[in-house]
N, C-alpha and C positions, 0 to 999 in steps of 0.2 A: 324567158323567151325560148320558144321551140324552134329547132332547125329541121327543115325537111331535107332528106338526102335522096338525091336522084338514084333510082334502082340501077340504071345503066352505069352510073359512075361507080357504085359500090361493086357491081359485077366485074367492071374493068379492073379495079384495084385488087379485088380478090384473085382474078386471073394472073395479074402481075405478080402477086405474092407467091402463088403456087409455081409459076414459071421460074421465079428467082430461086425458090427453094430447090426446084428440080435441077437447075443449072449448077447450084452449089453442091448438091449431092453427086451429080455427074462429075464435077470437077475433082472432088475428093476421091471418087472412085476411079477416075482416070490416073490421078497421081499415084494411088495405091497400086494399080496395075503396072504403071511404069516402074515403081520402086521394086516390084518383084518380077519384072520382065513381062508378064502377061497374066491375065486372069483365066482361071480354069476351074471347072467344077470338080470338087473333091470326089474321088472314087471311094466307095465303101468296101474294104477288105477285111475278112475275118482270118487274120494271119497270126503266126507265131515265129519267133526267131529261132532258127535251127542251129546254124554253126558259122564259123569263119574259116576259110580255107588258106592254108599256108603251103608254099613250096618249101621243102626242107632239103638242104644239101648234105647233111650228116645225119643219117638215120639212127645210128647207135647212140650218139651223144644226145641227139634230140629226144629219143625215147627215154633216156636216163633223166633228162630234165623234167619231162612231163610226168613220168611215173614217179620218180624218187623225190624231186624237189617240189613240184606243184602238187604232187599226190594224186593225180588223175588215174582213171582206170580205162583200159582198152575195152571198147564195146564191140567192135568189129574191125576186121582187117580184110582188105580185098586186093588181089593181084590182077593186073590187066596186061594183055600181050601187045596192045597197040593203044595209041592215043585216044582221048575221049573226043567224041564228035562235038560235044559242047565245050571243049577245051577246059574241062574240070582240072586238068593237070597243067594248064597253060598251053602254049603253042608248041607242043612236043608230040611227035608222032610215034615214038618208041614205047618200049616197055615201061610201066609205071605201077605204083601201088598207092593205096589210100587207107589210112588209119583213122578211125573215129574214136576220140578219146575225151573224157570229161569226168564229172562228179556224179552223174546220174544218167540213166538210159535216155535215148534220144526222143522217146515218145513224150517226155515231159521237161527235158532239160536242154539247155544250150551247151553245145560241145565244140571242140576243135577238130577240123579235118586236116590231116597232115598228108600231103601228097609228095611222093618221092619219084623223080624220074631217074631211072637207072642210067648211070654214067655221067650225070650232071652234078658236079660238086661245088657249084657257086651260082648265086643269083645276085645281080646288082640290085641294091635297094634304092628306092625313091623316097618321097615324103608323103606318099599316099597313105599307108598305114602308120599310125602313131603309137598306139599301145592298146593293151587289154587290161582292164582292171578287175582284180579278184579280191574279195574280202575273206581272208582266212589267216590269222596270225600264225598258225602252225607252219605255214609255208616258210616264213622267215626263220623259224626255229630249225626246220629241216635244212634250209639253205646254209645256215651257220655250221650245223653239224657236218654237212657235206663239203664245206669250204667253197660254196658257190658264191661268187662275188655279188655283193649287194651295193647298188649304187645309191647316191643321195636320193632321198625321196622314196626309199624302199622300192627301187627299180631293180628287177632281175631281167637279164638279157638271155633269151634262149638262143641256142646255136642258129645261125643265120642272121642274128642281129635284131630279132623281134623282141620288143620290150613288153614286160609285164609290170604293171603298177600294183603293188600288194598293199591292201589296207590292213593295218595291224589291229585286228579286232576279231571277235568270234564270228563264225559263219552265220550270216543273217537267217532268222527263222521265217521271215516273211517274204523272202524273195530269193532268186538264185545267187550263188556265190560269185558267179561271173557277172559282174555288175554292168559293165559296158565295154563296147568296141569303139575306140576312138580313131576316126579318119580325118584326113586333112581336107580343108575347104579353101578355095581361092576367093570365094564370095559367099559370105555366110547367109545373106539375104536370099541369094539365088538357091542355095542349099535348102534353106527352110522352105521356100516356095516348092521345091521338088519333093522333098521327103514328106512334108506336111500337106502342102497345097495340092500336089499331084498324086503322090501315093497314098496319102490320107493317114500316115502314121501320126499318132498323138504327139504333140509337142510338149515335153515334160519341163524342160528348163531352157532358158535362153539368156545370154549375156552378150556383150559386144564382141566377145571372142569365140563363143562356142554355143551349141545347141544340142539337145538330146532328144531322141525320138523313140517310140516303141509302140507295140500293139496292146500290151497290157502292163499293169503296175508291177507285177511280180517278175516279169521277164527281163531278160538281158536287153539293154538299150543300145542304140547306135548313137554315138556322139560325133558331130561334125565340128572341127575346131579350125579356126582360122590359121593358115601358115604364112600369111603376109605376102603372098605371091602365087605364082602358078603351082598347081599340084603336078608333080612329076612322077609318073608311073613307069617304073623300070621292070626288069625281068622278075623281080620278087613280088610283083603285084598279087594281091589276093582277091577274095570274093566273099561276100556276105550272102547267106541263104536264108529264106523264109519259105514257110509253106502256106498255102491258101487252098481253099476247096477247089476241086477240079472245075466246077461250074463258074468260078470266078476268074479263071485264067484267060479265057477268050475275051470277056469284057475289058480285063485289064489291058490286054494287048491292043484292043481297039481304042481304049482311052489314051494309052501312050502315043499311038499313032495320030489320033486326033490332035493331041497337044504338041505334036511335032518333036517328040522326044526319041531318044536312041533306043533301039531294040538290037541287041548284038546277036542273039539267037532266037529266031521266031519259034513258036510252039513246036517242040520236038519230043518225040518218045525216046527216052534214053534207057538202054538196057544195061543190066548188070548180070554177068554170067551166073546162071543158077539161082537168080533172085528176081524180085519184083521189077517189072519195067515201069518207069514213071515219066510223066510228061513235065517238061521244064519250059520256062520262059526266062530268058536272060536279058537284062536291061543294063543301061549304064546312065549314071546321074550326070549332071553337067560337068563334073570333074573327071569323069571316066571311071568311077568306082563301079565294079561289076555287082549286079544284084540279081541273084537267081530266085525265082518263085517257082517252087515245085508243088505238084499236086499233093494235098495233105493225105488223101485216102491211100494212094499207092505208097507214099513215103513211110507211113506208119508200118507197113508191111516190110518194105525194103530195110528199114532201120531197126528191126528186131535184133536184140543182142545176139552175138555169136562169139561167146567167150573163148571157145576152142580155137578161133582163128588167130588168137594172140601167139599160139605156138608156131603157126605159119610165119608170122611176122618175125619172131625171134630166130627161126630157122633161116629165113631169107637174109636176115642181118648177118647171121653167122657165115652163111655161104658167100654173100656178096661183100662181106667186110665193109658194110656201108654204115 
């Protein structure tokens, strides 16, 4: 027996099916947006990780730790007569210095920026910065030879209380020895939405407690780790820096504004005496972590090695007894 189907009936059922499918899709999308606070189109940035900024209270012992224990090299040192307009040295208006130190020149490698505010000998720490991880077994050997304390888990503490986790193994051949910078997160899903969903960094690893991000497979990564409560930023707060092309800075600023996120320092041209001026944009993630995006073209000129400046650093340490 053959059944004849009314075309109008078939059209009605088909429309109901597609309407239901659309409602289900919208429901899931809505739940997803709620779980990450809001939906936002990912921005495309061609970035690279540059450095992490520390404020140091004891310049002499700090430099001994970085040079003799960690085995890093000073690539440039700069002295400033007044505070940085973008608060590179924190909320201090007086004389300060900046030392860039690491395992390779800044053009291709992640380094550490050590800022010293003259006359300031203590910074209260919060739980915003957690650690930096380096893979180089020789560091532990040097620490033992120099009687530098090694905590459980191969943790070394730099002057000022900043922790370094040392992976006891050969320096990796396929990526940088500074593997990651770990920062605290009060809400990991919110952090993932910001760093991956809004800034567009690649999400490399994710668990219930932590997630890591980066711009390239070989580069130093940023890890956000749950601290089980609010992130408290005290006087010792730091800053992570990336470079992006000059042409991407303004679109990034517009993107952050559109997504109602925090801009700490709008696009600003930042001078360094006798060196290249660069344009910077400084943001804050939902936990207040400061993120500097500097123009790549100018920064490559600014960051050219100046090995002679290490003599200025040592002279200032001797004069200031810092």
